[in-house]
Every structure is written in C-alpha cells, then in structure tokens.
VOVEXRO-228824 format. One record per atom (N, C-alpha, C): residue number from 0; atom name; x, y, z. Coordinates in nm, 3 decimals. Layout:
% VOVEXRO-228824
REC num atomo       u       v       w
REC NUM    CA       X       Y       Z
...
This chain:
% VOVEXRO-228824
REC num atomo       u       v       w
REC   0     N   2.852  -1.143   1.731
REC   0    CA   2.891  -1.296   1.638
REC   0     C   2.833  -1.354   1.488
REC   1     N   2.894  -1.364   1.384
REC   1    CA   2.917  -1.384   1.252
REC   1     C   2.827  -1.525   1.205
REC   2     N   2.700  -1.559   1.206
REC   2    CA   2.652  -1.682   1.146
REC   2     C   2.749  -1.773   1.024
REC   3     N   2.754  -1.884   1.117
REC   3    CA   2.801  -1.972   0.961
REC   3     C   2.800  -1.954   0.823
REC   4     N   2.881  -1.980   0.760
REC   4    CA   2.818  -1.983   0.607
REC   4     C   2.778  -2.076   0.527
REC   5     N   2.768  -2.197   0.590
REC   5    CA   2.670  -2.285   0.553
REC   5     C   2.548  -2.323   0.589
REC   6     N   2.501  -2.399   0.552
REC   6    CA   2.362  -2.415   0.580
REC   6     C   2.355  -2.582   0.677
REC   7     N   2.383  -2.627   0.819
REC   7    CA   2.378  -2.742   0.927
REC   7     C   2.331  -2.837   0.876
REC   8     N   2.204  -2.805   0.785
REC   8    CA   2.051  -2.875   0.777
REC   8     C   2.139  -2.926   0.721
REC   9     N   2.179  -2.887   0.627
REC   9    CA   2.211  -2.933   0.431
REC   9     C   2.348  -3.022   0.466
REC  10     N   2.427  -2.915   0.514
REC  10    CA   2.569  -3.033   0.494
REC  10     C   2.551  -3.121   0.639
REC  11     N   2.440  -3.164   0.759
REC  11    CA   2.417  -3.280   0.786
REC  11     C   2.336  -3.376   0.672
REC  12     N   2.276  -3.358   0.615
REC  12    CA   2.205  -3.440   0.540
REC  12     C   2.279  -3.462   0.442
REC  13     N   2.421  -3.391   0.385
REC  13    CA   2.545  -3.443   0.258
REC  13     C   2.633  -3.625   0.354
REC  14     N   2.665  -3.513   0.479
REC  14    CA   2.690  -3.647   0.550
REC  14     C   2.670  -3.744   0.577
REC  15     N   2.503  -3.785   0.601
REC  15    CA   2.429  -3.862   0.604
REC  15     C   2.440  -3.967   0.542
REC  16     N   2.450  -3.894   0.351
REC  16    CA   2.410  -4.008   0.272
REC  16     C   2.543  -4.082   0.259
REC  17     N   2.680  -3.965   0.234
REC  17    CA   2.793  -3.991   0.262
REC  17     C   2.861  -4.121   0.339
REC  18     N   2.795  -4.151   0.463
REC  18    CA   2.839  -4.224   0.568
REC  18     C   2.734  -4.364   0.572
REC  19     N   2.632  -4.375   0.501
REC  19    CA   2.575  -4.448   0.467
REC  19     C   2.549  -4.536   0.370
REC  20     N   2.565  -4.463   0.309
REC  20    CA   2.694  -4.542   0.146
REC  20     C   2.775  -4.566   0.196
REC  21     N   2.870  -4.524   0.253
REC  21    CA   3.025  -4.586   0.295
REC  21     C   3.050  -4.688   0.325
REC  22     N   3.193  -4.747   0.257
REC  22    CA   3.224  -4.929   0.305
REC  22     C   3.339  -4.953   0.398
REC  23     N   3.349  -4.759   0.366
REC  23    CA   3.452  -4.853   0.529
REC  23     C   3.438  -4.673   0.585
REC  24     N   3.482  -4.691   0.680
REC  24    CA   3.445  -4.552   0.818
REC  24     C   3.490  -4.394   0.713
REC  25     N   3.446  -4.321   0.726
REC  25    CA   3.520  -4.201   0.680
REC  25     C   3.616  -4.119   0.812
REC  26     N   3.678  -4.051   0.785
REC  26    CA   3.745  -3.933   0.852
REC  26     C   3.696  -3.817   0.872
REC  27     N   3.742  -3.696   0.927
REC  27    CA   3.674  -3.558   0.913
REC  27     C   3.774  -3.539   0.807
REC  28     N   3.888  -3.559   0.809
REC  28    CA   3.971  -3.490   0.659
REC  28     C   3.888  -3.603   0.492
REC  29     N   3.825  -3.644   0.506
REC  29    CA   3.776  -3.732   0.420
REC  29     C   3.624  -3.653   0.406
REC  30     N   3.566  -3.672   0.498
REC  30    CA   3.415  -3.619   0.468
REC  30     C   3.399  -3.444   0.469
REC  31     N   3.563  -3.365   0.470
REC  31    CA   3.582  -3.194   0.428
REC  31     C   3.581  -3.211   0.290
REC  32     N   3.584  -3.270   0.241
REC  32    CA   3.641  -3.309   0.127
REC  32     C   3.485  -3.310  -0.006
REC  33     N   3.390  -3.318   0.104
REC  33    CA   3.233  -3.317   0.032
REC  33     C   3.223  -3.200   0.007
REC  34     N   3.254  -3.085   0.009
REC  34    CA   3.177  -2.924   0.091
REC  34     C   3.306  -2.854  -0.005
REC  35     N   3.281  -2.755  -0.104
REC  35    CA   3.357  -2.614  -0.141
REC  35     C   3.363  -2.585  -0.004
REC  36     N   3.282  -2.532   0.049
REC  36    CA   3.291  -2.416   0.131
REC  36     C   3.360  -2.495   0.217
REC  37     N   3.437  -2.335   0.311
REC  37    CA   3.574  -2.384   0.413
REC  37     C   3.473  -2.424   0.551
REC  38     N   3.464  -2.552   0.588
REC  38    CA   3.438  -2.605   0.696
REC  38     C   3.485  -2.683   0.804
REC  39     N   3.530  -2.543   0.914
REC  39    CA   3.597  -2.633   1.022
REC  39     C   3.599  -2.738   1.089
REC  40     N   3.752  -2.820   1.129
REC  40    CA   3.675  -2.924   1.165
REC  40     C   3.631  -2.950   1.274
REC  41     N   3.646  -2.866   1.360
REC  41    CA   3.524  -2.842   1.481
REC  41     C   3.387  -2.829   1.478
REC  42     N   3.368  -2.756   1.358
REC  42    CA   3.156  -2.739   1.354
REC  42     C   3.187  -2.867   1.281
REC  43     N   3.262  -2.929   1.189
REC  43    CA   3.185  -3.059   1.131
REC  43     C   3.193  -3.179   1.228
REC  44     N   3.294  -3.199   1.363
REC  44    CA   3.292  -3.289   1.464
REC  44     C   3.122  -3.224   1.493
REC  45     N   3.070  -3.092   1.548
REC  45    CA   2.956  -3.077   1.594
REC  45     C   2.880  -3.079   1.487
REC  46     N   2.822  -3.137   1.394
REC  46    CA   2.761  -3.185   1.287
REC  46     C   2.758  -3.347   1.345
REC  47     N   2.854  -3.419   1.282
REC  47    CA   2.859  -3.529   1.308
REC  47     C   2.806  -3.549   1.440
REC  48     N   2.819  -3.510   1.562
REC  48    CA   2.749  -3.543   1.635
REC  48     C   2.582  -3.517   1.750
REC  49     N   2.567  -3.369   1.610
REC  49    CA   2.466  -3.383   1.612
REC  49     C   2.345  -3.448   1.545
REC  50     N   2.419  -3.513   1.445
REC  50    CA   2.349  -3.709   1.334
REC  50     C   2.302  -3.771   1.400
REC  51     N   2.454  -3.796   1.531
REC  51    CA   2.458  -3.957   1.626
REC  51     C   2.319  -3.947   1.699
REC  52     N   2.359  -3.836   1.761
REC  52    CA   2.224  -3.782   1.874
REC  52     C   2.085  -3.796   1.759
REC  53     N   2.009  -3.742   1.630
REC  53    CA   1.944  -3.778   1.536
REC  53     C   1.881  -3.914   1.567
REC  54     N   2.025  -4.019   1.522
REC  54    CA   2.003  -4.124   1.578
REC  54     C   1.964  -4.208   1.651
REC  55     N   1.982  -4.187   1.748
REC  55    CA   1.964  -4.233   1.905
REC  55     C   1.795  -4.331   1.885
REC  56     N   1.799  -4.418   1.981
REC  56    CA   1.694  -4.498   2.000
REC  56     C   1.649  -4.580   1.865
REC  57     N   1.719  -4.527   1.715
REC  57    CA   1.671  -4.651   1.638
REC  57     C   1.804  -4.801   1.638
REC  58     N   1.778  -4.835   1.520
REC  58    CA   1.828  -4.970   1.522
REC  58     C   1.975  -4.953   1.494
REC  59     N   1.983  -4.849   1.337
REC  59    CA   2.140  -4.813   1.369
REC  59     C   2.204  -4.684   1.376
REC  60     N   2.316  -4.714   1.409
REC  60    CA   2.352  -4.583   1.498
REC  60     C   2.514  -4.522   1.429
REC  61     N   2.545  -4.401   1.506
REC  61    CA   2.674  -4.328   1.395
REC  61     C   2.768  -4.303   1.498
REC  62     N   2.888  -4.411   1.472
REC  62    CA   2.991  -4.417   1.570
REC  62     C   3.129  -4.368   1.552
REC  63     N   3.214  -4.305   1.611
REC  63    CA   3.287  -4.303   1.567
REC  63     C   3.416  -4.390   1.614
REC  64     N   3.467  -4.446   1.524
REC  64    CA   3.592  -4.536   1.559
REC  64     C   3.731  -4.512   1.524
REC  65     N   3.845  -4.629   1.529
REC  65    CA   3.980  -4.516   1.509
REC  65     C   4.000  -4.471   1.399
REC  66     N   3.967  -4.532   1.318
REC  66    CA   3.923  -4.495   1.113
REC  66     C   3.860  -4.317   1.077
REC  67     N   3.773  -4.303   1.208
REC  67    CA   3.678  -4.217   1.158
REC  67     C   3.512  -4.259   1.202
REC  68     N   3.440  -4.186   1.125
REC  68    CA   3.298  -4.204   1.143
REC  68     C   3.239  -4.347   1.025
REC  69     N   3.147  -4.410   1.082
REC  69    CA   3.090  -4.474   0.977
REC  69     C   2.909  -4.502   1.085
REC  70     N   2.811  -4.564   0.985
REC  70    CA   2.736  -4.631   1.057
REC  70     C   2.726  -4.733   1.099
REC  71     N   2.623  -4.812   1.187
REC  71    CA   2.639  -4.968   1.216
REC  71     C   2.534  -5.029   1.295
REC  72     N   2.442  -5.111   1.268
REC  72    CA   2.353  -5.216   1.306
REC  72     C   2.384  -5.203   1.481
REC  73     N   2.336  -5.190   1.561
REC  73    CA   2.287  -5.207   1.742
REC  73     C   2.378  -5.312   1.728
REC  74     N   2.451  -5.376   1.779
REC  74    CA   2.457  -5.492   1.877
REC  74     C   2.357  -5.595   1.907
REC  75     N   2.261  -5.525   1.965
REC  75    CA   2.144  -5.605   2.027
REC  75     C   2.093  -5.641   1.869
REC  76     N   2.093  -5.565   1.778
REC  76    CA   2.016  -5.664   1.614
REC  76     C   2.076  -5.733   1.518
REC  77     N   2.249  -5.761   1.583
REC  77    CA   2.345  -5.826   1.515
REC  77     C   2.272  -5.990   1.498
REC  78     N   2.254  -6.008   1.570
REC  78    CA   2.201  -6.125   1.587
REC  78     C   2.111  -6.228   1.480
REC  79     N   1.943  -6.055   1.435
REC  79    CA   1.905  -6.096   1.370
REC  79     C   1.964  -6.110   1.230
REC  80     N   2.023  -6.000   1.190
REC  80    CA   2.129  -5.988   1.100
REC  80     C   2.216  -6.080   1.006
REC  81     N   2.288  -6.136   1.126
REC  81    CA   2.327  -6.304   1.127
REC  81     C   2.278  -6.353   1.000
REC  82     N   2.104  -6.384   1.046
REC  82    CA   2.080  -6.452   0.947
REC  82     C   1.976  -6.481   0.764
REC  83     N   2.101  -6.350   0.791
REC  83    CA   2.139  -6.319   0.626
REC  83     C   2.176  -6.351   0.534
REC  84     N   2.266  -6.448   0.603
REC  84    CA   2.426  -6.458   0.621
REC  84     C   2.469  -6.596   0.615
REC  85     N   2.456  -6.678   0.478
REC  85    CA   2.455  -6.796   0.478
REC  85     C   2.541  -6.884   0.615
REC  86     N   2.663  -6.765   0.571
REC  86    CA   2.788  -6.826   0.612
REC  86     C   2.807  -6.817   0.755
REC  87     N   2.895  -6.906   0.802
REC  87    CA   2.922  -7.005   0.996
REC  87     C   2.950  -6.811   0.956
REC  88     N   2.968  -6.801   1.128
REC  88    CA   3.047  -6.699   1.124
REC  88     C   3.210  -6.727   1.208
REC  89     N   3.320  -6.663   1.167
REC  89    CA   3.413  -6.716   1.220
REC  89     C   3.447  -6.806   1.412
REC  90     N   3.520  -6.913   1.392
REC  90    CA   3.522  -6.942   1.485
REC  90     C   3.687  -6.951   1.569
REC  91     N   3.699  -6.904   1.699
REC  91    CA   3.856  -6.862   1.665
REC  91     C   3.881  -6.985   1.817
REC  92     N   4.049  -7.030   1.739
REC  92    CA   4.071  -7.137   1.855
REC  92     C   4.142  -7.099   1.984
REC  93     N   4.146  -7.120   2.045
REC  93    CA   4.235  -7.082   2.174
REC  93     C   4.375  -7.000   2.121
REC  94     N   4.416  -7.101   2.053
REC  94    CA   4.554  -7.064   1.992
REC  94     C   4.569  -6.940   1.966
REC  95     N   4.458  -6.877   1.829
REC  95    CA   4.466  -6.777   1.789
REC  95     C   4.434  -6.652   1.897
REC  96     N   4.322  -6.663   1.953
REC  96    CA   4.286  -6.579   2.105
REC  96     C   4.397  -6.566   2.153
REC  97     N   4.521  -6.674   2.209
REC  97    CA   4.597  -6.591   2.280
REC  97     C   4.681  -6.513   2.203
REC  98     N   4.724  -6.623   2.023
REC  98    CA   4.802  -6.487   1.992
REC  98     C   4.770  -6.375   1.950
REC  99     N   4.648  -6.317   1.922
REC  99    CA   4.596  -6.251   1.906
REC  99     C   4.628  -6.076   2.044
REC 100     N   4.526  -6.191   2.184
REC 100    CA   4.562  -6.085   2.271
REC 100     C   4.699  -6.047   2.309
REC 101     N   4.826  -6.125   2.319
REC 101    CA   4.941  -6.099   2.364
REC 101     C   4.977  -6.000   2.246
REC 102     N   4.958  -5.930   2.084
REC 102    CA   4.994  -5.889   2.024
REC 102     C   4.932  -5.755   2.076
REC 103     N   4.789  -5.789   2.123
REC 103    CA   4.702  -5.629   2.115
REC 103     C   4.745  -5.592   2.267
REC 104     N   4.760  -5.667   2.396
REC 104    CA   4.794  -5.573   2.505
REC 104     C   5.003  -5.576   2.524
REC 105     N   5.041  -5.639   2.429
REC 105    CA   5.182  -5.608   2.448
REC 105     C   5.281  -5.526   2.303
REC 106     N   5.198  -5.558   2.267
REC 106    CA   5.269  -5.440   2.139
REC 106     C   5.366  -5.339   2.172
REC 107     N   5.459  -5.336   2.066
REC 107    CA   5.521  -5.408   1.951
REC 107     C   5.556  -5.519   1.987
REC 108     N   5.558  -5.661   1.972
REC 108    CA   5.622  -5.804   1.976
REC 108     C   5.671  -5.854   1.858
REC 109     N   5.810  -5.975   1.919
REC 109    CA   5.819  -6.026   1.818
REC 109     C   5.721  -6.188   1.804
REC 110     N   5.767  -6.265   1.684
REC 110    CA   5.694  -6.356   1.746
REC 110     C   5.784  -6.456   1.832
REC 111     N   5.909  -6.407   1.853
REC 111    CA   6.003  -6.500   1.973
REC 111     C   5.913  -6.462   2.123
REC 112     N   5.875  -6.303   2.180
REC 112    CA   5.786  -6.302   2.236
REC 112     C   5.689  -6.357   2.269
REC 113     N   5.641  -6.371   2.177
REC 113    CA   5.526  -6.457   2.161
REC 113     C   5.503  -6.562   2.251
REC 114     N   5.537  -6.639   2.157
REC 114    CA   5.597  -6.783   2.193
REC 114     C   5.679  -6.768   2.342
REC 115     N   5.790  -6.764   2.363
REC 115    CA   5.806  -6.730   2.509
REC 115     C   5.652  -6.688   2.627
REC 116     N   5.585  -6.641   2.546
REC 116    CA   5.478  -6.564   2.657
REC 116     C   5.324  -6.701   2.676
REC 117     N   5.351  -6.757   2.539
REC 117    CA   5.241  -6.922   2.506
REC 117     C   5.326  -7.034   2.550
REC 118     N   5.446  -7.018   2.530
REC 118    CA   5.501  -7.161   2.574
REC 118     C   5.541  -7.261   2.495
REC 119     N   5.464  -7.189   2.346
REC 119    CA   5.508  -7.332   2.251
REC 119     C   5.515  -7.266   2.146
REC 120     N   5.558  -7.254   2.045
REC 120    CA   5.593  -7.195   1.832
REC 120     C   5.449  -7.211   1.831
REC 121     N   5.477  -7.072   1.784
REC 121    CA   5.313  -7.018   1.703
REC 121     C   5.359  -7.040   1.596
REC 122     N   5.197  -7.133   1.562
REC 122    CA   5.171  -7.155   1.412
REC 122     C   5.209  -7.033   1.316
REC 123     N   5.265  -7.072   1.179
REC 123    CA   5.279  -6.946   1.064
REC 123     C   5.111  -6.901   1.035
REC 124     N   5.070  -7.014   1.014
REC 124    CA   4.964  -7.008   0.977
REC 124     C   4.814  -6.855   1.084
REC 125     N   4.876  -6.896   1.210
REC 125    CA   4.746  -6.786   1.245
REC 125     C   4.855  -6.624   1.279
REC 126     N   4.924  -6.618   1.213
REC 126    CA   4.979  -6.521   1.193
REC 126     C   4.990  -6.492   1.064
REC 127     N   4.983  -6.534   0.970
REC 127    CA   4.892  -6.569   0.829
REC 127     C   4.796  -6.470   0.822
REC 128     N   4.680  -6.554   0.899
REC 128    CA   4.541  -6.563   0.922
REC 128     C   4.527  -6.434   0.963
REC 129     N   4.607  -6.346   1.114
REC 129    CA   4.541  -6.227   1.131
REC 129     C   4.573  -6.110   1.096
REC 130     N   4.653  -6.135   0.960
REC 130    CA   4.738  -6.057   0.888
REC 130     C   4.632  -6.059   0.815
REC 131     N   4.588  -6.154   0.724
REC 131    CA   4.515  -6.161   0.602
REC 131     C   4.341  -6.110   0.686
REC 132     N   4.315  -6.140   0.860
REC 132    CA   4.200  -6.052   0.849
REC 132     C   4.257  -5.945   0.864
REC 133     N   4.347  -5.833   0.878
REC 133    CA   4.385  -5.718   0.878
REC 133     C   4.399  -5.655   0.992
REC 134     N   4.423  -5.766   1.098
REC 134    CA   4.402  -5.746   1.233
REC 134     C   4.535  -5.721   1.298
REC 135     N   4.677  -5.680   1.252
REC 135    CA   4.774  -5.707   1.269
REC 135     C   4.858  -5.669   1.162
REC 136     N   4.982  -5.633   1.137
REC 136    CA   5.106  -5.580   1.078
REC 136     C   5.221  -5.605   1.127
REC 137     N   5.321  -5.624   1.082
REC 137    CA   5.453  -5.554   1.086
REC 137     C   5.484  -5.409   1.084
REC 138     N   5.538  -5.360   1.179
REC 138    CA   5.561  -5.228   1.188
REC 138     C   5.690  -5.191   1.197
REC 139     N   5.773  -5.299   1.195
REC 139    CA   5.979  -5.270   1.190
REC 139     C   6.008  -5.400   1.227
REC 140     N   6.124  -5.353   1.295
REC 140    CA   6.225  -5.484   1.298
REC 140     C   6.242  -5.417   1.448
REC 141     N   6.313  -5.523   1.544
REC 141    CA   6.377  -5.559   1.679
REC 141     C   6.538  -5.526   1.618
REC 142     N   6.570  -5.432   1.688
REC 142    CA   6.742  -5.443   1.601
REC 142     C   6.816  -5.486   1.726
REC 143     N   6.850  -5.644   1.674
REC 143    CA   6.818  -5.767   1.770
REC 143     C   6.974  -5.832   1.592
REC 144     N   7.009  -5.903   1.659
REC 144    CA   7.039  -6.064   1.572
REC 144     C   6.929  -6.044   1.552
REC 145     N   6.945  -6.085   1.393
REC 145    CA   6.838  -6.211   1.286
REC 145     C   6.701  -6.074   1.230
REC 146     N   6.711  -5.947   1.356
REC 146    CA   6.598  -5.779   1.330
REC 146     C   6.474  -5.876   1.278
REC 147     N   6.449  -5.943   1.448
REC 147    CA   6.269  -6.041   1.419
REC 147     C   6.177  -5.912   1.398
REC 148     N   6.066  -5.980   1.315
REC 148    CA   5.973  -5.827   1.240
REC 148     C   5.917  -5.832   1.383
REC 149     N   5.849  -5.673   1.405
REC 149    CA   5.777  -5.691   1.495
REC 149     C   5.661  -5.617   1.509
REC 150     N   5.487  -5.700   1.552
REC 150    CA   5.399  -5.691   1.509
REC 150     C   5.294  -5.577   1.596
REC 151     N   5.235  -5.537   1.567
REC 151    CA   5.108  -5.473   1.629
REC 151     C   4.978  -5.503   1.561
REC 152     N   4.901  -5.436   1.633
REC 152    CA   4.759  -5.429   1.578
REC 152     C   4.719  -5.320   1.469
REC 153     N   4.639  -5.316   1.379
REC 153    CA   4.608  -5.225   1.298
REC 153     C   4.474  -5.098   1.321
REC 154     N   4.478  -5.024   1.247
REC 154    CA   4.349  -4.953   1.239
REC 154     C   4.199  -5.033   1.254
REC 155     N   4.201  -5.153   1.172
REC 155    CA   4.115  -5.190   1.110
REC 155     C   4.102  -5.300   1.191
REC 156     N   4.171  -5.323   1.287
REC 156    CA   4.125  -5.409   1.434
REC 156     C   4.040  -5.386   1.508
REC 157     N   4.089  -5.204   1.565
REC 157    CA   3.985  -5.138   1.592
REC 157     C   3.840  -5.107   1.600
REC 158     N   3.871  -5.058   1.408
REC 158    CA   3.794  -5.040   1.362
REC 158     C   3.623  -5.135   1.395
REC 159     N   3.691  -5.287   1.361
REC 159    CA   3.628  -5.389   1.369
REC 159     C   3.527  -5.422   1.489
REC 160     N   3.668  -5.386   1.596
REC 160    CA   3.631  -5.413   1.729
REC 160     C   3.533  -5.261   1.799
REC 161     N   3.498  -5.175   1.725
REC 161    CA   3.403  -5.116   1.772
REC 161     C   3.506  -5.028   1.839
REC 162     N   3.618  -4.955   1.807
REC 162    CA   3.685  -4.900   1.944
REC 162     C   3.795  -4.803   1.886
REC 163     N   3.795  -4.725   1.955
REC 163    CA   3.831  -4.561   1.841
REC 163     C   4.062  -4.535   1.902
REC 164     N   4.060  -4.651   2.018
REC 164    CA   4.182  -4.632   2.034
REC 164     C   4.204  -4.760   2.094
REC 165     N   4.334  -4.805   2.155
REC 165    CA   4.426  -4.899   2.223
REC 165     C   4.345  -4.914   2.343
REC 166     N   4.318  -4.761   2.398
REC 166    CA   4.281  -4.721   2.555
REC 166     C   4.144  -4.803   2.602
REC 167     N   4.114  -4.794   2.493
REC 167    CA   3.920  -4.840   2.484
REC 167     C   3.991  -5.036   2.501
REC 168     N   4.022  -5.095   2.491
REC 168    CA   4.047  -5.224   2.491
REC 168     C   3.987  -5.296   2.604
REC 169     N   3.888  -5.370   2.611
REC 169    CA   3.860  -5.443   2.753
REC 169     C   3.921  -5.515   2.833
REC 170     N   3.845  -5.524   2.945
REC 170    CA   3.979  -5.621   3.059
REC 170     C   4.035  -5.707   2.982
REC 171     N   4.184  -5.834   2.956
REC 171    CA   4.186  -5.899   2.867
REC 171     C   4.092  -5.997   2.901
REC 172     N   4.015  -6.040   3.037
REC 172    CA   3.913  -6.170   3.012
REC 172     C   3.801  -6.151   2.915
REC 173     N   3.798  -6.019   2.867
REC 173    CA   3.680  -5.994   2.832
REC 173     C   3.695  -5.978   2.661
REC 174     N   3.828  -6.000   2.606
REC 174    CA   3.883  -5.934   2.502
REC 174     C   3.804  -6.083   2.379
REC 175     N   3.791  -6.163   2.443
REC 175    CA   3.736  -6.328   2.360
REC 175     C   3.549  -6.296   2.284
REC 176     N   3.508  -6.238   2.441
REC 176    CA   3.392  -6.182   2.410
REC 176     C   3.367  -6.107   2.274
REC 177     N   3.415  -5.994   2.266
REC 177    CA   3.450  -5.859   2.189
REC 177     C   3.416  -5.911   2.057
REC 178     N   3.584  -6.006   2.084
REC 178    CA   3.632  -6.012   1.916
REC 178     C   3.487  -6.143   1.870
REC 179     N   3.400  -6.230   1.950
REC 179    CA   3.371  -6.337   1.936
REC 179     C   3.225  -6.200   1.828
REC 180     N   3.219  -6.104   1.914
REC 180    CA   3.087  -6.048   1.881
REC 180     C   3.063  -5.953   1.751
REC 181     N   3.279  -5.980   1.683
REC 181    CA   3.257  -5.875   1.572
REC 181     C   3.130  -5.958   1.464
REC 182     N   3.011  -5.921   1.396
REC 182    CA   2.918  -5.965   1.294
REC 182     C   2.936  -5.893   1.184
REC 183     N   3.018  -6.007   1.081
REC 183    CA   3.059  -5.970   0.955
REC 183     C   2.908  -5.890   0.884
REC 184     N   2.879  -5.759   0.813
REC 184    CA   2.821  -5.720   0.754
REC 184     C   2.726  -5.623   0.814
REC 185     N   2.762  -5.588   0.997
REC 185    CA   2.672  -5.552   1.051
REC 185     C   2.659  -5.378   1.028
REC 186     N   2.800  -5.322   0.933
REC 186    CA   2.831  -5.197   0.935
REC 186     C   2.761  -5.160   0.760
REC 187     N   2.666  -5.081   0.799
REC 187    CA   2.588  -4.982   0.668
REC 187     C   2.716  -4.976   0.522
REC 188     N   2.703  -5.060   0.477
REC 188    CA   2.788  -5.102   0.316
REC 188     C   2.911  -5.170   0.355
REC 189     N   2.885  -5.268   0.466
REC 189    CA   2.967  -5.348   0.479
REC 189     C   2.898  -5.513   0.399
REC 190     N   3.028  -5.552   0.422
REC 190    CA   3.030  -5.701   0.400
REC 190     C   3.115  -5.813   0.478
REC 191     N   3.153  -5.934   0.388
REC 191    CA   3.216  -5.993   0.446
REC 191     C   3.382  -5.926   0.490
REC 192     N   3.431  -5.976   0.636
REC 192    CA   3.594  -5.872   0.631
REC 192     C   3.675  -5.969   0.566
REC 193     N   3.783  -5.861   0.455
REC 193    CA   3.896  -5.970   0.402
REC 193     C   3.948  -6.067   0.529
REC 194     N   4.004  -6.220   0.459
REC 194    CA   4.057  -6.303   0.519
REC 194     C   3.949  -6.390   0.646
REC 195     N   3.817  -6.350   0.625
REC 195    CA   3.726  -6.447   0.726
REC 195     C   3.731  -6.568   0.704
REC 196     N   3.720  -6.636   0.564
REC 196    CA   3.771  -6.790   0.550
REC 196     C   3.913  -6.861   0.607
REC 197     N   4.028  -6.731   0.568
REC 197    CA   4.132  -6.774   0.602
REC 197     C   4.136  -6.807   0.755
REC 198     N   4.105  -6.728   0.833
REC 198    CA   4.125  -6.707   1.012
REC 198     C   4.072  -6.840   1.062
REC 199     N   3.855  -6.900   0.996
REC 199    CA   3.835  -7.008   1.021
REC 199     C   3.994  -7.136   0.985
REC 200     N   3.994  -7.105   0.870
REC 200    CA   4.068  -7.255   0.832
REC 200     C   4.177  -7.260   0.916
REC 201     N   4.247  -7.134   0.965
REC 201    CA   4.347  -7.133   1.008
REC 201     C   4.388  -7.151   1.183
REC 202     N   4.254  -7.183   1.213
REC 202    CA   4.232  -7.230   1.376
REC 202     C   4.207  -7.331   1.413
REC 203     N   4.358  -7.393   1.429
REC 203    CA   4.406  -7.571   1.471
REC 203     C   4.385  -7.573   1.618
REC 204     N   4.381  -7.709   1.665
REC 204    CA   4.274  -7.721   1.746
REC 204     C   4.394  -7.660   1.881
REC 205     N   4.366  -7.605   2.004
REC 205    CA   4.398  -7.564   2.080
REC 205     C   4.541  -7.626   2.132
REC 206     N   4.585  -7.534   2.173
REC 206    CA   4.780  -7.516   2.212
REC 206     C   4.780  -7.521   2.393
REC 207     N   4.865  -7.541   2.433
REC 207    CA   4.879  -7.614   2.593
REC 207     C   4.998  -7.585   2.610
REC 208     N   5.067  -7.477   2.703
REC 208    CA   5.215  -7.515   2.765
REC 208     C   5.166  -7.664   2.837
REC 209     N   5.297  -7.704   2.910
REC 209    CA   5.375  -7.839   2.913
REC 209     C   5.235  -7.822   3.035
REC 210     N   5.220  -7.821   3.113
REC 210    CA   5.173  -7.786   3.241
REC 210     C   5.005  -7.791   3.220
REC 211     N   4.973  -7.736   3.073
REC 211    CA   4.793  -7.795   3.055
REC 211     C   4.713  -7.631   3.090
REC 212     N   4.802  -7.513   3.157
REC 212    CA   4.731  -7.446   3.215
REC 212     C   4.781  -7.315   3.096
REC 213     N   4.656  -7.191   3.081
REC 213    CA   4.667  -7.106   2.940
REC 213     C   4.765  -7.026   2.988
REC 214     N   4.821  -6.951   2.892
REC 214    CA   4.993  -6.819   2.974
REC 214     C   4.846  -6.714   3.040
REC 215     N   4.933  -6.649   3.121
REC 215    CA   4.880  -6.540   3.160
REC 215     C   4.949  -6.425   3.123
REC 216     N   4.885  -6.329   3.061
REC 216    CA   4.989  -6.184   3.008
REC 216     C   4.936  -6.128   3.143
REC 217     N   5.086  -6.052   3.137
REC 217    CA   5.110  -5.979   3.253
REC 217     C   5.097  -5.830   3.208
C-alpha cells in the first residue's frame, strides 16, 4: 500500500493553527483549501480525529458541530471565563424559550402554528430577536392563503449549542438548561454573538395561556 504523499504531522499542525485562530467553525471543505497537495476527506477527518485526541484532558477541546470543526473551552471552565466578560449573560424569558422550543422541535412552523400551540399571540420582538441571534430563519412559505412564512432553526443554532444535527437535540425539558449554558466567548476566536443584546431586550414578561399552565409540545 502506498504511503500518503503528505506529512500527517505537518498537516495536523496547520489544521491546529487554522482552527485555533478561526472565528467560526471550519468545514472539511474549508480546511482542504489550506493544502496544495491532494488530501482526501477521509484522510483529513482521520487527522482531525487524531488532533482532537491530542487535546483530550486539556481545558480546550476540538469538537465537531453542524458547520464544521472548532476549538472551544470545556464546559466546566466556562463559568470562570464568564468573569472576563463584563456584560451580563443573556436571560431568556419563558415566552422566548417556548417560541424557540416550538420552532426547534416542530419545524418548519408558521407564526400561526406557534400561536396555536402557545395559546397567545407571539410578540414580533421575540421573532426578530431570535432571527438577530442567528437561531431561526425563514426557509419558505406555506402554500395556503396569505402564504405565511415558515420558520426553522439554523446551523448557527446548532453550532452555539455544540450540536452536529437536530437529531442531537436533548429532551424538550432539558433544552432550556442547554440554551442557558451557551457562554459568549467560550469558542476560540469567538466573542459576543450577534443579536445578544437584542435577545435580552426582547425578553418580555412570561406569557401564559388562560389557564396559566405552560403549553405542551407533543
């Protein structure tokens, strides 16, 4: 069997440098652009997996998320990193969390779908704030009178929650804890995420249905 025409250790060092300095996750296609020599996807993924193993047991880890690969601080160290950030972490109202949960678990959905499930009118500020955060987007229109917009979650949503796909979403009751654990600046090269201030400002007082109970998402 022919030996590879590339130096795996040098490739690893180049990948490490690129990923440590990148502001966003890098896909396999992005990373292949670093090299002149032909480097197959499987070989590249093998080296990335080896690089991830090299960082095991350290305060920073290499992870695969929806948009690609990135370094991040391990979750157990995020509470210390938050002390370097003078801004308060965002706090999400129940209305925001319920709207996000409906979109995440029922997508694609219209605003009317969300209102039917929650039993209350959805604030325009909540939709705009989730869009500004980069967590939801309009992906089309339902072919009914009025052609209402269809909302779905984005790759940014999965990236921020350190997930590779929607199949990795936690049970519904655990989503709030996962969202609240998202720490700005915990990703290498990262900073405050776009729309964070807007999200905090657009978190109105909790809304309930007439009976006062939280809606159930079946």
